[in-house]
C-alpha positions in Angstrom: -109.6 -143.5 -47.1 -108.7 -140.1 -45.6 -105.3 -140.0 -43.8 -106.3 -137.2 -41.5 -109.4 -138.5 -40.4 -109.5 -141.7 -37.4 -107.0 -139.5 -34.9 -108.5 -138.2 -32.2 -111.1 -135.3 -32.1 -110.1 -132.5 -29.7 -110.9 -129.5 -30.9 -114.3 -128.5 -32.9 -114.4 -125.2 -35.1 -118.0 -124.7 -36.1 -118.8 -121.2 -38.4 -122.2 -120.1 -38.7 -123.0 -121.0 -35.0 -125.7 -118.7 -34.3 -127.8 -119.8 -36.8 -130.3 -122.1 -36.9 -128.6 -125.4 -38.0 -124.9 -123.5 -36.6 -126.5 -124.1 -33.0 -127.9 -127.4 -33.5 -124.4 -128.6 -34.4 -122.7 -126.8 -31.5 -125.1 -128.0 -29.3 -124.5 -132.0 -30.8 -121.1 -131.8 -30.5 -121.3 -130.3 -26.7 -123.0 -133.1 -25.7 -121.5 -135.8 -23.1 -118.1 -135.0 -20.6 -116.1 -136.7 -23.2 -116.6 -134.5 -26.2 -114.2 -131.8 -28.2 -113.3 -128.7 -27.2 -116.5 -126.7 -29.3 -115.3 -123.1 -30.3 -118.9 -121.9 -31.7 -118.7 -119.2 -33.7 -121.1 -116.9 -35.0 -120.5 -114.1 -37.6 -120.2 -111.8 -34.9 -116.9 -113.5 -34.5 -115.9 -114.7 -37.3 -117.4 -113.2 -40.7 -116.5 -115.1 -43.7 -115.9 -112.1 -45.8 -112.8 -110.9 -44.0 -110.4 -113.2 -45.5 -107.3 -112.1 -43.4 -110.0 -113.3 -40.5 -110.7 -116.3 -41.3 -106.6 -117.3 -42.3 -106.2 -115.7 -38.3 -108.9 -117.3 -36.7 -108.0 -120.8 -37.8 -104.0 -120.5 -37.3 -104.9 -119.5 -33.9 -107.8 -122.0 -32.7 -105.8 -124.6 -34.1 -109.1 -127.2 -34.7 -108.8 -130.6 -35.9 -112.3 -130.5 -37.6 -114.0 -127.2 -39.3 -117.5 -127.9 -39.9 -118.8 -125.0 -41.8 -122.8 -124.0 -41.2 -121.7 -119.6 -42.5 -123.1 -119.3 -45.6 -125.3 -116.2 -47.1 -129.0 -118.0 -47.6 -130.6 -115.0 -48.4 -131.4 -116.7 -51.9 -134.1 -113.9 -53.8 -130.9 -111.0 -52.0 -128.4 -113.1 -54.1 -130.2 -112.5 -57.4 -128.8 -108.6 -56.9 -126.2 -108.8 -55.4 -124.3 -111.9 -56.5 -121.4 -110.6 -55.7 -121.5 -110.4 -52.5 -123.2 -113.0 -51.9 -120.0 -115.4 -53.6 -117.9 -113.2 -51.4 -119.4 -115.5 -48.2 -120.4 -118.4 -50.3 -117.3 -118.7 -52.6 -114.4 -117.1 -51.7 -114.9 -116.8 -47.9 -114.7 -121.0 -48.2 -112.1 -121.2 -50.3 -110.1 -119.4 -47.7 -111.6 -122.1 -45.0 -110.3 -124.7 -47.0 -106.9 -123.1 -47.5 -106.2 -122.3 -43.6 -107.8 -125.9 -42.8 -105.2 -127.7 -45.7 -102.6 -125.2 -44.1 -103.4 -126.0 -40.1 -103.8 -130.1 -41.0 -107.4 -129.6 -40.1 -110.6 -131.8 -42.2 -113.0 -129.5 -43.4 -117.3 -130.7 -43.7 -119.0 -128.0 -45.9 -122.7 -127.6 -45.5 -124.3 -127.1 -49.1 -127.7 -127.0 -51.0 -129.8 -128.7 -52.9 -129.5 -125.3 -55.0 -126.3 -126.7 -57.2 -128.7 -128.8 -59.3 -131.2 -127.5 -61.8 -134.5 -129.2 -60.2 -135.5 -130.5 -63.4 -134.9 -135.0 -62.7 -137.5 -137.2 -62.3 -135.6 -139.5 -59.5 -132.9 -138.6 -57.3 -130.1 -137.0 -57.7 -127.0 -139.3 -56.7 -123.9 -137.4 -55.1 -122.0 -137.3 -58.7 -124.8 -136.2 -60.8 -123.7 -133.1 -63.0 -124.8 -129.8 -61.4 -126.5 -127.0 -62.7 -128.0 -124.4 -60.5 -130.9 -122.2 -62.0 -130.2 -119.3 -59.4 -127.3 -116.8 -58.0 -127.7 -118.3 -54.6 -127.0 -122.0 -56.6 -124.2 -120.5 -58.5 -121.7 -119.3 -54.9 -122.6 -122.8 -53.2 -121.3 -124.3 -56.0 -118.5 -121.9 -56.3 -118.1 -123.1 -52.2 -118.3 -126.6 -53.6 -115.9 -126.4 -55.9 -113.2 -124.7 -53.5 -113.3 -127.1 -50.8 -112.9 -130.3 -53.0 -109.9 -128.7 -54.9 -108.1 -127.7 -52.1 -108.8 -130.1 -49.2 -108.8 -133.6 -52.0 -108.6 -135.8 -49.1 -109.8 -133.5 -46.2 -112.8 -132.0 -47.3 -116.3 -132.9 -47.0 -119.2 -131.4 -49.2 -122.8 -131.6 -47.3 -126.0 -131.2 -49.2 -129.0 -130.4 -48.0 -132.5 -128.9 -48.6 -135.7 -128.0 -46.9 -134.4 -127.4 -43.1 -136.8 -126.5 -40.6 -135.6 -126.0 -36.4 -136.7 -124.9 -33.9 -133.8 -121.9 -33.4 -134.9 -120.2 -36.6 -137.7 -119.3 -39.3 -138.7 -122.2 -41.6 -141.6 -123.3 -43.6 -142.7 -125.6 -40.5 -142.6 -122.6 -37.7 -144.5 -120.1 -40.2 -146.9 -122.9 -41.0 -147.6 -123.2 -37.3 -148.4 -119.5 -36.8 -150.7 -119.4 -39.7 -152.7 -122.3 -38.3 -153.3 -120.2 -35.8 -154.2 -117.1 -37.6 -156.3 -118.1 -41.0 -159.1 -120.5 -41.6 -157.2 -121.7 -44.3 -153.5 -121.5 -46.0 -152.6 -122.5 -49.7 -149.2 -124.5 -49.8 -147.4 -125.1 -53.3 -147.6 -128.6 -54.4 -145.4 -128.5 -57.6 -142.2 -128.6 -56.1 -140.7 -131.7 -54.6 -138.3 -132.4 -51.7 -137.1 -133.5 -48.4 -138.0 -131.6 -45.5 -134.9 -132.2 -43.3 -134.7 -131.6 -39.4 -131.8 -129.8 -37.9 -131.2 -132.1 -35.3 -131.4 -135.0 -37.3 -128.3 -133.5 -39.8 -126.4 -132.2 -36.6 -126.2 -135.8 -35.5 -125.2 -137.0 -38.5 -122.6 -134.0 -39.0 -120.8 -134.6 -35.8 -120.8 -138.4 -37.0 -119.2 -137.7 -39.9 -116.8 -135.3 -38.4 -116.0 -138.1 -36.2 -115.7 -140.7 -38.3 -113.0 -142.2 -40.9 -115.0 -141.8 -43.8 -113.7 -141.3 -47.6 -113.8 -137.8 -48.3 -116.1 -135.8 -51.0 -120.0 -135.2 -51.2 -122.7 -136.6 -49.3 -126.8 -135.9 -49.0 -127.8 -134.8 -45.8 -131.5 -134.9 -46.2 -134.0 -137.1 -44.7 -135.2 -140.1 -46.4 -138.4 -139.4 -48.6 -140.1 -137.1 -50.8 -142.8 -134.5 -50.0 -144.2 -131.5 -51.7 -144.6 -128.0 -49.3 -148.0 -129.0 -49.5 -147.7 -132.3 -47.9 -145.7 -130.8 -45.3 -148.6 -127.9 -44.3 -150.9 -131.0 -44.2 -148.6 -132.9 -41.7 -147.5 -129.9 -39.8 -151.7 -128.9 -39.8 -152.2 -132.7 -38.7 -149.5 -132.7 -35.9 -151.0 -129.9 -34.2 -155.0 -131.2 -34.2 -155.9 -128.6 -36.6 -157.8 -130.5 -40.3 -155.3 -130.8 -43.2 -158.1 -129.7 -45.6 -157.6 -126.5 -44.3 -154.1 -126.6 -46.0 -155.2 -125.7 -50.0 -152.8 -126.6 -53.2 -151.1 -124.1 -55.5 -148.5 -123.7 -57.8 -145.5 -122.4 -57.4 -147.0 -119.2 -59.6 -148.7 -117.7 -56.7 -145.9 -117.1 -54.8 -143.2 -115.4 -57.5 -140.2 -115.1 -56.0 -137.2 -112.9 -58.1 -134.5 -116.4 -57.4 -136.1 -119.5 -59.1 -136.6 -122.3 -56.7 -136.0 -126.6 -58.3 -139.2 -128.3 -58.5 -137.4 -131.2 -57.8 -135.3 -131.4 -55.7 -134.9 -135.0 -54.1 -131.6 -136.0 -53.5 -130.0 -139.9 -53.8 -128.3 -141.3 -50.5 -125.7 -143.7 -52.1 -122.7 -142.3 -50.0 -123.4 -143.6 -46.6 -123.1 -147.1 -47.0 -119.4 -146.3 -47.7 -119.3 -144.4 -44.5 -120.8 -147.1 -42.4 -123.9 -144.7 -41.7 -127.6 -144.8 -43.0 -129.4 -142.9 -44.5 -131.4 -140.0 -42.2 -134.8 -141.2 -41.5 -137.7 -140.7 -43.4 -139.1 -136.9 -42.7 -142.5 -137.4 -41.6 -140.4 -139.8 -38.9 -137.7 -137.0 -38.2 -141.0 -133.9 -38.4 -143.0 -136.2 -35.0 -139.3 -136.1 -33.6 -138.6 -132.6 -33.4 -142.3 -131.7 -33.0 -141.9 -131.1 -29.0 -139.3 -128.5 -29.5 -141.2 -126.7 -32.7 -144.0 -126.0 -30.7 -142.3 -125.2 -27.8 -140.1 -122.7 -30.0 -143.3 -121.5 -31.1 -144.9 -120.5 -28.1 
């Protein structure tokens, strides 16, 4: 077990706190009168590209736990700007891990399904071999390795995928808008993954931060699996629209600079070691998220 975990959690630093996931994490941690002090730092206050600033912030704030939601997430831009993406997703994360080691703090770091090649036919376990096929995936894998190397007893890597939430751009919000504007829409049916609500992941990250859980890699994605086509049809159904207006198409219809993993289903075996169940099924999560998604789309 992690010798640092299990004690009082009085101060939590959330990086990337202005983003879709970071906003949800900071809000979840702040619930209740007896919650920890939440230090919510957006990129304007803490930019992982500036390594001295990263170290100075952790030294000054003295958090018990850091939850890192900051990342370079422009997947396609990373293909031509890999050095820039690596400065955030690799070097910046290493500096954050080193600062946590110096401060005696735990680090919960959010990573991605893009560290895998997407060629599997069964869910990727937490210990499955990695093999990113994009620059973004390579930079995120560098960050994972930094956390696990620098903080072998106090580092947590939580891989997620296909995120949506009320506070940012996502496929779900795009489909809500397209249903209003078009008679039919096309959605890719040859990529398989796990649509994951930021609200559910935020709860789990907060639980992991407080838990006496073994360090290492966890998969923070919804249960079940779907294609983008399946997800689009579910959005139309919840809107009260005819899901038949969603037409299936292949990935070739939407060419992108960066390769997308064709199969992004992640296994959830390690949660049992932490005494927690996997996240709920993606359809149930989408229904729970729906009121906030509709309110944000107005």
